[in-house]
C-alpha positions in Angstrom: -29.0 1.8 -32.9 -31.6 -1.0 -32.6 -31.7 -2.8 -29.1 -32.4 -6.0 -30.6 -29.1 -5.9 -32.6 -27.4 -5.0 -29.1 -29.1 -8.0 -27.4 -28.1 -10.3 -30.4 -24.2 -9.0 -30.0 -24.4 -9.6 -26.4 -25.5 -13.3 -26.9 -22.7 -13.9 -29.5 -20.0 -12.0 -27.3 -21.0 -14.2 -24.4 -21.0 -17.4 -26.1 -18.2 -16.9 -28.5 -19.9 -18.3 -31.3 -22.7 -17.2 -33.7 -24.1 -20.9 -33.9 -24.3 -21.2 -30.1 -25.9 -17.7 -29.9 -28.5 -18.4 -32.4 -29.2 -21.6 -30.7 -30.0 -19.8 -27.4 -31.8 -17.0 -29.1 -33.8 -19.5 -31.1 -32.8 -17.4 -34.2 -31.6 -18.4 -37.5 -27.8 -18.4 -37.7 -27.8 -16.2 -40.8 -30.1 -13.9 -38.9 -27.8 -13.4 -36.0 -24.9 -12.9 -38.3 -26.8 -10.3 -40.4 -27.9 -8.4 -37.3 -24.4 -8.2 -35.9 -23.3 -6.8 -39.1 -26.1 -4.3 -39.0 -24.9 -3.1 -35.6 -21.3 -2.8 -36.7 -22.6 -0.6 -39.7 -24.5 1.6 -37.3 -21.5 2.0 -35.0 -19.2 2.2 -38.0 -16.6 -0.1 -36.4 -15.8 -3.9 -36.3 -17.0 -5.5 -33.1 -16.1 -9.1 -33.9 -13.5 -11.0 -35.6 -15.2 -14.0 -37.1 -13.3 -17.2 -37.4 -14.5 -20.8 -38.5 -14.4 -21.9 -35.1 -16.0 -18.9 -33.2 -15.8 -15.2 -32.6 -13.3 -13.0 -30.9 -14.0 -9.5 -29.8 -12.2 -6.6 -31.1 -10.9 -3.8 -28.9 -13.8 -1.8 -30.0 -16.1 -4.8 -29.3 -14.7 -5.3 -25.7 -15.4 -1.6 -25.0 -18.8 -1.8 -26.6 -19.8 -5.2 -24.7 -19.1 -3.3 -21.2 -21.6 -0.5 -22.6 -24.0 -3.0 -23.9 -24.2 -4.5 -20.4 -24.9 -1.4 -18.9 -27.6 -0.9 -21.3 -28.9 -4.2 -20.6 -29.0 -3.6 -16.9 -31.0 -0.3 -17.5 -33.3 -2.1 -19.9 -34.1 -4.9 -17.2 -34.6 -2.3 -14.6 -36.8 -0.2 -16.6 -39.0 -3.1 -17.6 -39.2 -4.2 -13.9 -40.2 -0.6 -12.8 -43.1 -0.4 -15.3 -44.2 -3.9 -14.5 -43.2 -5.6 -17.9 -40.7 -8.0 -16.4 -42.6 -11.4 -16.0 -46.0 -10.4 -15.0 -46.1 -14.2 -15.1 -43.1 -16.5 -14.2 -42.2 -17.6 -17.7 -39.0 -17.9 -19.8 -35.8 -20.0 -19.5 -33.4 -20.2 -16.5 -30.1 -22.0 -16.9 -28.8 -23.3 -13.5 -25.1 -24.3 -13.2 -24.4 -26.7 -10.2 -22.0 -29.3 -9.0 -23.0 -32.8 -10.1 -23.8 -34.1 -6.6 -26.2 -31.1 -5.5 -27.5 -30.7 -9.2 -28.2 -34.3 -9.9 -29.1 -36.0 -6.5 -30.6 -33.0 -4.8 -32.1 -30.5 -7.3 -32.8 -32.6 -10.3 -35.8 -34.6 -8.3 -37.3 -31.5 -7.1 -37.3 -29.1 -10.0 -40.3 -30.9 -11.6 -42.4 -29.4 -8.9 -41.4 -25.9 -9.8 -41.9 -26.2 -13.6 -45.4 -27.8 -12.6 -46.2 -24.8 -10.4 -45.2 -22.4 -13.5 -46.0 -24.0 -16.8 -44.3 -21.3 -18.7 -40.9 -21.9 -17.0 -38.4 -23.9 -18.6 -35.2 -25.0 -16.5 -32.0 -25.9 -17.9 -29.9 -27.7 -15.2 -26.3 -28.2 -16.2 -24.8 -30.4 -13.4 -21.1 -30.7 -14.5 -18.0 -30.0 -12.5 -16.9 -27.0 -14.3 -16.8 -23.1 -13.7 -19.6 -21.0 -15.5 -19.3 -17.4 -16.2 -22.4 -15.3 -14.9 -21.2 -12.2 -16.6 -20.9 -13.9 -20.0 -24.4 -15.4 -19.4 -23.2 -19.1 -19.5 -25.6 -19.7 -16.7 -28.3 -17.4 -15.0 -27.8 -19.0 -11.4 -24.9 -20.8 -10.0 -24.7 -23.2 -7.1 -21.1 -23.2 -6.0 -18.8 -24.0 -3.0 -16.9 -20.7 -3.5 -18.3 -17.4 -2.2 -17.5 -14.8 -4.7 -15.7 -11.6 -3.4 -15.8 -9.6 -6.7 -18.2 -8.7 -9.5 -21.6 -7.3 -9.6 -23.0 -10.6 -8.0 -25.7 -11.4 -5.4 -24.8 -14.2 -3.1 -26.9 -16.1 -0.8 -25.9 -18.9 1.5 -27.9 -22.0 0.8 -26.8 -24.8 3.3 -23.8 -26.2 5.1 -22.7 -29.9 4.1 -20.4 -32.3 5.6 -18.0 -34.8 4.0 -17.1 -38.2 5.8 -15.4 -41.4 5.2 -17.6 -44.3 4.0 -17.1 -48.0 3.0 -19.7 -50.7 2.0 -20.6 -53.3 4.5 -19.2 -55.9 2.0 -15.8 -54.2 1.9 -15.6 -53.8 5.6 -16.5 -57.7 6.1 -13.5 -58.5 3.8 -10.8 -56.0 4.9 -11.8 -54.9 8.4 -12.7 -51.4 9.7 -9.8 -49.0 10.2 -9.5 -47.9 13.9 -7.6 -44.6 13.4 -6.6 -42.4 10.4 -3.1 -44.1 10.1 -4.7 -47.4 9.3 -6.3 -45.9 6.2 -2.9 -46.5 4.3 -3.6 -50.3 4.7 -6.9 -49.8 2.6 -7.9 -49.2 -0.9 -8.9 -45.6 -1.2 -11.2 -43.8 -3.5 -10.7 -40.3 -4.3 -11.0 -37.4 -6.8 -8.9 -36.6 -9.8 -6.9 -33.9 -8.4 -6.0 -32.0 -11.5 -9.7 -31.6 -12.5 -10.7 -30.2 -9.1 -12.0 -26.6 -10.0 -11.9 -25.1 -6.4 -9.6 -25.3 -3.4 -12.8 -26.0 -1.3 -13.0 -29.3 -2.9 -9.2 -30.4 -2.2 -10.3 -32.1 1.3 -8.5 -35.5 1.3 -5.6 -34.0 3.5 -8.4 -33.5 6.0 -8.7 -37.1 6.5 -5.3 -38.4 5.8 -1.9 -36.7 5.7 -0.8 -38.8 2.9 -3.9 -39.9 1.2 -3.0 -42.0 -1.9 -6.0 -43.0 -3.9 -6.1 -46.4 -5.5 -9.1 -45.4 -7.8 -9.9 -41.7 -8.8 -13.2 -40.4 -10.1 -14.0 -37.0 -11.1 -17.7 -37.1 -10.5 -18.9 -37.3 -7.0 -21.9 -39.6 -7.9 -19.3 -42.0 -9.4 -17.4 -42.2 -6.2 -20.4 -42.9 -4.2 -21.1 -46.0 -6.6 -17.5 -47.2 -6.5 -17.8 -47.3 -2.7 -21.0 -48.9 -2.8 -19.6 -51.6 -5.0 -16.8 -52.3 -2.4 -14.0 -50.8 -4.3 -12.7 -49.2 -1.2 -13.0 -46.3 1.4 -14.0 -43.0 0.1 -14.9 -39.4 1.1 -18.5 -38.9 0.3 -21.0 -36.1 1.1 -23.3 -37.2 3.8 -26.5 -36.3 2.0 -25.4 -38.5 -0.9 -24.4 -41.5 1.2 -27.2 -41.3 3.7 -29.9 -42.8 1.7 -27.8 -46.0 1.0 -28.1 -48.7 3.6 -25.2 -50.7 2.3 -22.8 -47.7 3.3 -21.2 -47.6 6.7 -19.5 -44.5 8.1 -15.9 -45.1 9.0 -13.7 -43.1 11.6 -16.8 -40.7 12.5 -14.6 -38.4 14.3 -13.4 -37.1 10.9 -15.4 -34.6 9.1 -14.9 -31.9 6.6 -17.5 -29.1 6.4 -18.2 -27.0 3.6 -21.0 -24.7 2.3 -23.2 -24.3 -0.9 -24.0 -20.7 -2.2 -26.3 -19.7 -4.7 -25.2 -16.7 -7.0 -26.6 -14.7 -9.7 -25.8 -11.6 -11.5 -27.4 -8.3 -9.9 -28.9 -7.3 -13.4 -31.2 -10.1 -12.8 -32.4 -9.3 -9.4 -36.0 -7.9 -10.7 -36.5 -10.8 -13.1 -39.4 -12.7 -11.5 -38.3 -16.0 -13.0 -34.8 -15.8 -11.5 -36.4 -14.8 -8.1 -38.8 -17.7 -8.3 -36.0 -20.2 -9.0 -33.5 -18.7 -6.5 -36.4 -18.7 -3.8 -37.4 -22.4 -4.6 -33.9 -23.6 -4.2 -33.3 -21.8 -1.0 -36.5 -23.0 0.5 -35.9 -26.5 -0.4 -32.4 -26.4 1.0 -33.5 -25.2 4.2 -36.4 -27.7 4.3 -33.9 -30.6 3.8 -31.0 -28.9 6.0 -30.7 -32.0 8.3 -29.8 -34.4 5.5 -26.8 -32.3 4.7 -24.8 -32.4 7.9 
């Protein structure tokens, strides 16, 4: 059995597509397909059901994937033990992050990291969706949920606060609410409830028992821009609102507190590029802790 064939099979199994795996591996589509076929021949069983829109694992494929992941973990550990794992910090690291933290906080800072390590490529995917670390859809996750299962390493990054904000122009036109009950007389900006991926992100009841949004936006940066434009009062992350002098905090006694966690698979603990990225993000978060609360 060829280890490269196993590695390629894992990429296909995790992505669910030969084309997607070939792009990530930077190999020809036909090469990836041929190597998986060679692995199936070596094992004398069918691992994948190939369809026009992707691939599904067979029962044998599911079983072999678990074995292959154990092989991968052992290979990574062996490489680290003999000093072969990134004698320099090189390679690609994909970070999955919420849009606010990913775009507003990480994106302006990650250039410093790639300048420090010219051989390092960062892929930042700041979209509000769930990534699977076990399927290698991302190497590192920034999440508001602390995982309680799986072979994952979890590290607390920083606490952050959410508060009510409105633009100066909006308050000049509509007045400032003096208590939570008065919010019902104002235009409210919120999130799209059925697109929220975590219970931790359902926080509007913390501010008003019957919060009824007039304008809903799934992206937190979009909510910031709508509030800045005077569309209404919104629940914003403090670290996103603070740089904008045209925003005013409303009902400051109301605040929801949450936490960002950084998570990665334990198989990657000895990979220098992963450690370099995790340590950098943790250090930058600690350095800027005051802006989050």
